[in-house]
C-alpha positions as CSV (number, residue, x, y, z in Angstrom):
1,M,-19.3,144.3,-129.2
2,N,-18.3,140.7,-130.5
3,K,-21.1,139.2,-132.6
4,V,-24.1,140.9,-132.2
5,L,-27.9,140.3,-133.6
6,G,-29.1,143.5,-135.4
7,I,-33.0,143.9,-135.7
8,D,-34.3,146.6,-137.6
9,I,-38.5,146.7,-137.1
10,G,-40.6,148.4,-139.8
11,G,-43.9,148.6,-140.7
12,T,-43.9,146.7,-143.9
13,K,-40.2,144.4,-143.2
14,V,-37.9,142.9,-140.5
15,R,-34.1,143.0,-141.0
16,M,-32.0,141.4,-139.5
17,A,-27.9,140.8,-139.6
18,I,-25.7,139.7,-137.5
19,V,-22.8,142.7,-137.1
20,G,-19.3,141.4,-135.9
21,Q,-16.5,143.7,-134.2
22,G,-15.9,145.3,-136.8
23,G,-19.2,146.7,-138.6
24,E,-19.1,143.2,-141.0
25,L,-22.4,142.0,-141.5
26,S,-21.9,137.6,-141.2
27,L,-25.6,137.3,-141.8
28,D,-28.2,139.1,-143.1
29,E,-31.9,138.6,-143.8
30,T,-34.9,140.3,-144.0
31,V,-38.9,138.7,-143.8
32,P,-42.3,140.1,-143.7
33,T,-43.6,142.1,-141.1
34,K,-46.5,139.9,-139.5
35,T,-49.0,140.3,-136.6
36,P,-49.2,138.9,-133.4
37,L,-45.5,141.1,-134.1
38,Y,-44.0,139.6,-130.7
39,P,-44.3,135.9,-131.4
40,Y,-43.5,136.1,-134.5
41,L,-40.6,138.0,-133.8
42,E,-39.8,135.9,-131.1
43,D,-40.0,132.8,-132.7
44,Q,-37.5,134.3,-136.0
45,V,-34.7,135.3,-133.2
46,M,-34.8,131.4,-131.5
47,R,-34.7,130.4,-135.0
48,I,-31.3,132.5,-135.9
49,L,-29.6,131.8,-132.3
50,A,-29.9,128.1,-132.8
51,L,-27.9,128.1,-136.1
52,H,-25.4,131.1,-134.7
53,P,-24.8,130.3,-131.1
54,E,-22.5,132.8,-131.3
55,V,-24.4,135.3,-131.2
56,D,-23.2,137.3,-128.0
57,A,-27.2,140.0,-127.6
58,I,-29.4,141.6,-129.8
59,G,-30.1,144.9,-130.3
60,I,-33.4,145.8,-131.3
61,G,-34.6,149.1,-134.0
62,T,-38.3,149.0,-134.1
63,H,-40.5,152.2,-134.9
64,G,-42.5,153.9,-132.2
65,F,-42.0,155.8,-129.1
66,V,-39.2,154.0,-126.8
67,D,-38.3,153.8,-123.3
68,P,-34.8,152.4,-124.0
69,A,-33.9,152.0,-120.3
70,K,-36.8,148.9,-120.0
71,G,-37.1,148.3,-123.4
72,K,-40.2,149.0,-124.0
73,V,-42.2,150.4,-126.4
74,I,-43.9,153.0,-125.7
75,Y,-46.3,153.6,-128.9
76,A,-46.6,152.6,-132.2
77,T,-48.6,153.9,-134.5
78,D,-51.4,152.2,-136.7
79,I,-48.6,150.9,-138.8
80,L,-47.4,148.1,-136.1
81,P,-50.5,147.1,-134.6
82,G,-50.8,145.9,-131.3
83,W,-46.7,146.8,-130.8
84,T,-47.6,149.6,-128.1
85,G,-46.6,148.5,-124.5
86,T,-44.9,145.6,-125.9
87,D,-41.8,144.7,-122.6
88,L,-39.4,144.0,-125.7
89,K,-36.2,143.3,-124.1
90,E,-38.0,141.3,-120.7
91,Q,-40.1,139.0,-122.9
92,L,-36.8,138.0,-125.5
93,E,-33.9,138.4,-122.6
94,R,-36.1,135.7,-120.9
95,A,-36.2,133.8,-123.7
96,T,-33.0,134.2,-125.4
97,G,-31.3,133.7,-122.3
98,K,-29.1,136.8,-123.4
99,R,-28.7,140.9,-123.1
100,V,-31.4,142.9,-125.4
101,E,-31.4,146.8,-126.2
102,V,-34.0,148.6,-127.6
103,D,-34.5,151.9,-129.8
104,N,-36.2,153.8,-131.7
105,D,-34.7,153.3,-135.8
106,A,-34.0,156.4,-136.5
107,N,-32.4,157.2,-133.3
108,C,-30.7,153.7,-134.1
109,A,-30.1,155.0,-137.8
110,A,-27.7,157.8,-135.9
111,L,-26.1,156.4,-133.7
112,A,-24.8,154.1,-137.1
113,E,-23.3,157.3,-138.6
114,A,-22.1,158.1,-135.3
115,K,-20.1,155.2,-134.5
116,I,-18.6,154.3,-137.5
117,G,-20.5,157.0,-140.5
118,A,-20.7,160.2,-142.0
119,A,-19.3,161.8,-138.5
120,K,-17.1,159.5,-137.1
121,G,-15.2,160.7,-134.4
122,K,-18.2,163.7,-133.6
123,S,-18.3,163.8,-130.4
124,R,-22.6,165.7,-130.8
125,V,-24.5,164.9,-133.7
126,V,-28.2,166.1,-135.2
127,C,-29.2,162.8,-137.6
128,L,-32.1,163.9,-140.0
129,T,-33.5,160.5,-142.0
130,L,-35.7,162.0,-144.9
131,G,-37.8,158.7,-145.9
132,T,-41.8,158.7,-145.9
133,G,-42.2,160.4,-142.6
134,L,-39.2,162.5,-141.1
135,G,-36.8,160.5,-138.6
136,G,-34.9,162.0,-136.4
137,G,-32.1,161.1,-133.7
138,I,-29.4,163.2,-131.6
139,I,-26.3,162.1,-130.4
140,W,-24.8,164.3,-127.6
141,D,-21.5,163.7,-126.0
142,G,-20.3,160.3,-127.6
143,K,-24.1,159.1,-126.5
144,L,-27.9,158.2,-127.5
145,L,-30.2,161.6,-126.3
146,S,-33.4,159.3,-126.4
147,G,-36.2,157.9,-124.3
148,G,-38.1,160.8,-121.7
149,P,-40.9,160.1,-120.5
150,H,-43.1,159.0,-122.5
151,G,-40.6,157.9,-124.8
152,G,-40.2,160.5,-127.2
153,A,-37.3,162.4,-126.8
154,A,-35.7,163.6,-130.0
155,E,-39.1,163.1,-132.3
156,I,-37.7,165.8,-134.3
157,G,-39.8,165.2,-136.9
158,H,-42.2,166.5,-134.9
159,M,-40.9,170.1,-133.8
160,I,-43.6,172.8,-135.6
161,L,-42.1,174.1,-138.0
162,Q,-45.2,176.2,-139.5
163,P,-47.5,177.4,-137.1
164,N,-51.5,176.3,-138.1
165,G,-49.8,174.3,-141.5
166,V,-50.6,171.4,-143.1
167,L,-52.4,168.8,-140.3
168,C,-50.1,165.7,-139.2
169,P,-51.1,162.2,-138.5
170,C,-49.7,162.6,-134.7
171,G,-53.4,165.8,-135.0
172,R,-51.3,168.9,-134.5
173,R,-50.2,171.0,-137.3
174,G,-47.1,172.3,-139.1
175,C,-45.2,169.1,-138.0
176,Y,-41.8,169.4,-139.7
177,E,-42.2,165.7,-141.4
178,Q,-44.7,167.7,-143.2
179,Y,-43.0,169.5,-145.0
180,V,-39.2,168.1,-145.8
181,S,-40.2,164.8,-146.0
182,G,-40.8,161.7,-148.9
183,T,-44.4,162.1,-148.2
184,A,-44.4,166.1,-147.8
185,L,-42.7,166.7,-151.5
186,N,-45.2,163.7,-153.1
187,R,-47.7,166.4,-151.4
188,R,-46.2,169.5,-152.8
189,I,-45.8,167.9,-156.6
190,Q,-50.1,167.3,-157.1
191,E,-50.6,170.8,-155.2
192,A,-49.0,172.1,-157.6
193,G,-50.8,170.6,-160.4
194,L,-47.5,167.7,-161.3
195,S,-47.7,164.6,-163.2
196,I,-44.3,163.9,-161.8
197,N,-42.3,162.2,-158.3
198,S,-40.4,163.5,-156.0
199,R,-37.1,162.1,-157.8
200,E,-38.4,163.5,-161.5
201,L,-39.2,166.6,-159.2
202,F,-35.5,167.7,-158.7
203,E,-34.4,166.7,-161.8
204,V,-36.8,168.9,-163.6
205,A,-36.4,172.0,-161.4
206,A,-33.7,173.3,-163.7
207,S,-35.7,174.3,-166.5
208,D,-39.5,173.9,-165.2
209,P,-40.2,176.7,-162.6
210,K,-42.9,175.4,-161.5
211,A,-40.7,172.1,-160.1
212,R,-38.0,174.9,-159.5
213,Q,-39.9,176.7,-157.2
214,L,-41.1,173.7,-155.0
215,V,-37.5,172.5,-154.6
216,Q,-37.2,175.8,-153.2
217,E,-39.7,175.4,-150.8
218,F,-38.3,172.1,-149.9
219,T,-34.9,173.5,-149.2
220,A,-35.7,176.5,-147.1
221,D,-37.7,174.6,-144.8
222,L,-34.8,171.8,-144.4
223,A,-32.4,175.0,-143.8
224,Q,-34.7,176.6,-141.1
225,G,-35.2,173.5,-139.2
226,I,-31.9,172.6,-139.3
227,S,-30.9,176.5,-138.1
228,S,-33.2,175.9,-135.5
229,L,-31.8,172.4,-134.1
230,Q,-28.2,174.9,-133.9
231,A,-29.8,177.0,-132.2
232,I,-30.6,173.9,-129.5
233,F,-28.1,172.0,-129.6
234,D,-24.7,173.2,-131.1
235,M,-24.0,170.3,-132.6
236,D,-20.5,169.4,-134.4
237,M,-22.1,168.2,-137.3
238,V,-26.1,167.1,-139.2
239,V,-25.9,164.1,-140.8
240,I,-28.9,163.8,-143.4
241,G,-30.0,159.9,-144.5
242,G,-33.5,158.6,-145.6
243,G,-34.4,158.1,-149.6
244,V,-35.0,161.8,-150.4
245,S,-31.2,162.3,-149.7
246,E,-30.3,159.7,-152.6
247,S,-31.4,162.5,-155.1
248,A,-28.8,165.3,-152.8
249,A,-26.6,166.1,-155.7
250,L,-29.8,167.4,-157.2
251,W,-30.7,169.8,-154.2
252,W,-27.8,169.9,-152.5
253,D,-26.4,173.4,-153.5
254,P,-30.1,175.2,-153.2
255,F,-29.8,174.1,-149.8
256,M,-26.6,175.1,-149.0
257,Q,-27.3,178.4,-150.2
258,Q,-30.8,178.4,-148.4
259,L,-28.6,177.5,-144.9
260,E,-25.4,179.5,-144.8
261,P,-26.8,183.0,-143.6
262,L,-29.4,180.4,-140.8
263,L,-26.7,179.2,-139.1
264,L,-25.5,181.1,-136.2
265,N,-22.2,179.6,-136.0
266,P,-20.6,177.6,-139.0
267,L,-21.7,173.8,-139.2
268,S,-20.6,170.9,-141.5
269,V,-23.9,169.4,-143.0
270,K,-23.0,165.6,-144.8
271,V,-24.8,163.1,-146.7
272,A,-25.3,159.6,-144.5
273,E,-23.0,157.1,-145.3
274,F,-25.2,154.3,-145.0
275,G,-28.3,153.6,-146.2
276,N,-30.3,150.7,-145.6
277,E,-27.7,149.0,-143.2
278,A,-27.5,152.0,-140.4
279,G,-30.9,150.3,-139.0
280,V,-29.3,147.3,-138.5
281,L,-25.7,148.8,-137.4
282,G,-26.9,150.8,-135.2
283,A,-28.9,148.3,-133.3
284,A,-26.0,146.2,-133.0
285,L,-24.5,148.8,-131.9
286,L,-25.9,149.6,-128.9
287,I,-24.8,146.8,-127.2
288,D,-22.0,149.1,-127.3
289,G,-23.0,152.4,-126.9
290,E,-23.1,152.1,-122.8
């Protein structure tokens, strides 16, 4: 990887950065997400390439189910209207004349942590991104485990944690995402009748029995999912990132207390090294990932 334009596409903003060989950023720019998205994205890319002809390739991480071999968005929710079915790789390679690689945004974050972040040097890694929802990425023998016939591999947030549980936007009940994400925490807080946000929940847990109970439930559910993942993958490490991880110092001890009795084998668990940069860094590393 020389100079790669890494692009992280979300529901409200598109972040673009030129990433060098050592992971350094020589340009870092964020623009609002607009629809229709593809022509707008192409315009933004062409503008940057005109200013930075040294860019060799383009890596893109996007919300939704992605076929990385074809670089096609198989399915995206209404967060990105009209994005489903977009032949992103084909169209952008034709427009730019440069190599383009595409994958799911959570997979890109996982790739960044595994290659140059908290799990550097580990060959089998599971990354969980606890944000508004729950994203996941799996590194298997140093490479992303992604794609599948429907672009849905490694959708960890949609493992069933609680059968017949809370309704998920995917249409099923009891998905892991509905118990350990920021949205899930806010729902638990509201159901408990507390007038606090998720950050405050962890801060007051030491003195408030209701808050402490919610933290126990959250950490137990997080631990249970990781235990199941270990039974499948026997990974070297789990990396936990996303907005909820920013307060990890406040809930890490009860979480590890819940996790350790559930493990089949010893497991290293770390907080992600990269914050908001993980998406663009991982997108750029798609070019290096073969």
